[in-house]
C-alpha positions, 0 to 999 in steps of 0.5 A, a space after each residue: 499500499 503505497 497511497 491513502 486511495 489503495 488503503 480505501 480501495 482495498 477496504 483497509 479504511 477503519 474510518 478512524 479519522 487520523 487522516 483528518 486529525 493530521 490535516 484538518 484543512 485538506 482531509 474531511 471524514 465523510 459517511 459514504 455510501 455503505 454507510 461508513 467514514 472515509 476521508 475525502 481529500 480536498 487538494 490530492 497534491 497535498 496529501 502526505 501519503 508516506 506519513 499516512 501509510 506509515 501509521 494508518 492502522 487500517 494497514 500498520 502494526 508495527 511502527 516503522 520508527 522504532 520497529 516496535 508494535 504498537 500495540 505493545 508485545 503481540 504473544 497471540 490473537 484470539 477470538 473473544 466475546 462477553 460471557 454476558 448475553 446482555 453485553 453481548 448483543 448490545 455491543 459491537 464486536 462481541 462486547 469485550 471492551 464494554 465487559 472489561 468496562 463494566 468490570 473495572 468500574 464494578 469492581 471499582 478499579 477506576 472511577 469512569 471509562 472514557 469511551 466512544 458511544 453512540 449519540 442519543 437518539 441517531 445510530 449515525 453519530 458517535 460521541 466521547 462519553 465519560 461513564 460511571 455505570 454499567 448502565 451508562 456503557 451499555 445505553 451508549 452501545 450499538 451493535 456494529 456502531 459506526 466508527 468514531 472519529 475520536 482521533 480528531 478530538 484527540 487532535 484539538 488537544 495536540 499538534 498534529 505532528 505532536 499527535 503523530 509522535 504519540 501515535 508512533 510511540 503508543 504502546 497499550 
């Protein structure tokens, strides 16, 4: 994959909003005909394909800067889902992250969980929430919800180069 267009053409774009976060003036995330977010560029000549293809989560699992996985040491990749059917059926991707977040809240290991959830009254748009109860998390879930452009929210806190350095060095 050498360009952003290759990523989109091969259905690898996650709709995460990283392109927009790195260049708000040239890129806007829009909902395509299939109902997924994808980047639209105003000026095709201003796209920094080298930077985007270096850190795009649709095609990159390892940071080329540090040659280390941005997800940390990956020992195994496995299928998983929430054992609670209510959580599993009301959440995306089997409810694993929702179940983990609820467990952290219920065991009082955290006071709140920062997460993306469906905006009240619509399944088309999402927003950032700080949930403090199981009910909060479940009411903001949507099965197979659209990708949230949370990186755009993060980019309001950091300049694009600083955001890129953060992403390149991220270890979860």
